[in-house]
N, C-alpha and C positions, 0 to 999 in steps of 0.2 A: 925534649921532643914527647909529644903524648904520646900515650898508651892507647888512646880511642879513634878508632878509625876517621867518624868523623870531622872530630877536632885537628887532626892531622892534614885532612883534606880543607879546613878551613884556616888554616894555619899558611897550607898553598897557596889559597885564592889570596889571604893578603898579601903572600910573598910576590906573587907574578901573577895579578887576576888577568891584565888584560894579553901577557903573552899568549903564545898556544901551548894549549895541554893537550889535543886529541886532534890528530885530521884524521878522515876517514874515505878513504878510496873505494868504488865495488869497482873493477874495473869489465864487470861485466853490463851493468847496467851506466856507469862513465860518472857515476855520481863521486863528488867530493864536498866534504861539508869541512869545515875547522871550525873548532870549538876552544875558544880560549877558558882557561880554569875557571870562571866569572860564566861565561853563559855555562857551563857545566854543571855548576854551582845552583843555578837558575833550574836549568833540567833538573837535576838532583832536588832540588825543593817542591816543586810542582809534582815530580812524582811520589815522594814521601808521604807528602800531605794527599793524594790521591788512594795510596796503599792506606793511610789510615780512617780519612775521613771516609771515602767511598765502600773500601774493601776491607774494614776492619782490623786490618795488619795490629798484630799485640806482639810486644817483649816477648821474645822466646819464641814465637811463633819462626815458620820457615818456607824459604821464597828458592823453585828452581825456576834456572832461568834456562830454556833451550829454545836460545838465538845462535845464530852463526856468527863468524866472528863480525861485531859489529857498533857501534857508538853506544847505541842502548841497551848493550850488556853491561858498560859502565856503568851508563848510570843509574840502570838498574841496583846491580850491584851497591853502587854508593847511598842509596834512596834505601834500601835494604837495611845496612848499616844504620841511616839517620833514624829508621822509624825502630831499632832495638832488635830487630830482628836477624835472622843469619841464613847464609846460603849452603844448599845443599843437592850434591848430583844426583839424588834421588828422589822420592817424590816429595812435593813441598806442601805444607800447606795451603799457600799460593804458587802459581805459576805463570810467567808470562814465556809466549810462545810467539815463533814468526808463522806466516801465512800457511804453514806447512802442516797446523795445529799439531806438533809433534808430541807437546806432551801435553797433560790436564794436571790442574791442583786439585786436592784431598778437598777443599773447599771451594777457592776461587780459581780459574782460569782466564786468563787475558790474552788477548795475541797484538802482534802490531805486523800492520800491513808493509813495513820495513821500506817504506816511501819516504824519500825525500822531507826531512825535517818533521821527522813521525806522522807521517799524512796517516789519515783514517781510509779504511777501508773502504771501497768501489760497490761492491756490495754484500745483501746481508748474513752474518754469520752465523755457524750450528749455533742452536740451541744452548745456550748457557755459556756462552763465550764473551767475555766484554772484549769493547776494542778501545787498546789504548790511544789512539790516534783522536779518538771522538772524545775522548774524556780530561786526558791528562791539562788541554790547556783553558778549563775552567779555574783551574786552582792556583792560589799564590806563588810569589814567587822568594818568599819565605816562609820555613819550616820552622817551629818549635817543638822540639817531641817533649809528649805528657812523661814518656818512663826509657828516656835516654839511656844507653847503652853505656857500661862500663867496663875496665880491665879486663874482669874477668867472665864478660858473656861474650857469648858462645856467636865468632863470624863466619866460621867455616867448617859446619862437619863439630867436628872437636876439637876446634881450633878456635882459641879467644882472639880477641883485639890484642891484648899483650902478644899472644904467640906470634899472630900472622906480623906486627912492626914489628917484631924483638926478632925476627927469623931472614926479614927480608933486607937483599943487600940492595943499598939505596944507588937508585940511578939517574947518574948528573948529564947521561946524554938524549940525546933527541935520536931514539931508536926506531925502527922500521919492524913492524911484526905480521905475521900473517895469522898469528893464534888466536882462538878466543880465550878473552880477559877473564873468564868469569871462572874458569873450572881452577886447581887446587893450584898448579903451578901460572896458570893465569894470573889469578888471585894477587900472589907472590909477586908476579910480576909488577901487575898494576899498584902494589903499595910502596915497592919498591921505590918506581919513578912517581909518586905523591911523596913520600920521604924527602928524595933525596935530590928532588927539583928539576925531573928530567923531563921529557913529554913522547910525544907518543905520535909514530905514523901506520896507524893499522889499515890493512889492504887485505880486502875480499876478495876471491876469486885473481888473484894475483895475474896479469900476465908478464911472465917473466921476461920478455923485451923491452918493455918499459921499467924494469927494475934500475937499471943503471942510471936513467934518466932520472927517475922517481928520487933517488937518493941523492941526486945534485939540486935538484930545482928543493927539495927540503931541507935542503943542507942537515941531513943523518949522518950522525956519526958512525953508527953503526946497524948492522941486520943482525936481527936475533932470529936463531935459526926455529925451524921445529911450531 
């Protein structure tokens, strides 16, 4: 097994690129999107190119993700690792925030409107904040890192790529979760799914009355609490 997260995800894409990897629901808006591993990889490549080419993200820098439970959080985590940077729960060199503009990066702040398909904001943004949805589509679906991570590179604060991969319990099931997958515990679960060949149904604003039907419709093996 690879000891570097981008290579681990690339292996998952090769293993089952067309199968569902991440299915996202928002019961407040009615949004549902299903991403295969290959489609996720395309979003990751576009975002990693954006981070490096537009925002000058370098190996060793940090990225803070201030999004609610959302499929873009997974994309940004994988893109950060592809670029050789690491995630942080504190103030990152670069930060991605939602439409609440809840966090700022020390050098660059990017915002997502959290609209379907990563759509752009419909109104002007505050000064100094970049619109992810307006910029990401201009970038290619293939990313070649200038300075790729190694097993000992930081991945999440004090944890290296090797640490995350070595301690994550492989998940072979299709699981339903409501948690943010970019926290320390969430990242461990995400890495476990990638290494184990499982898949995720990520629910934001879950309507408890819909849970039983959703488990059946999505063929969920188990619900992960918290």
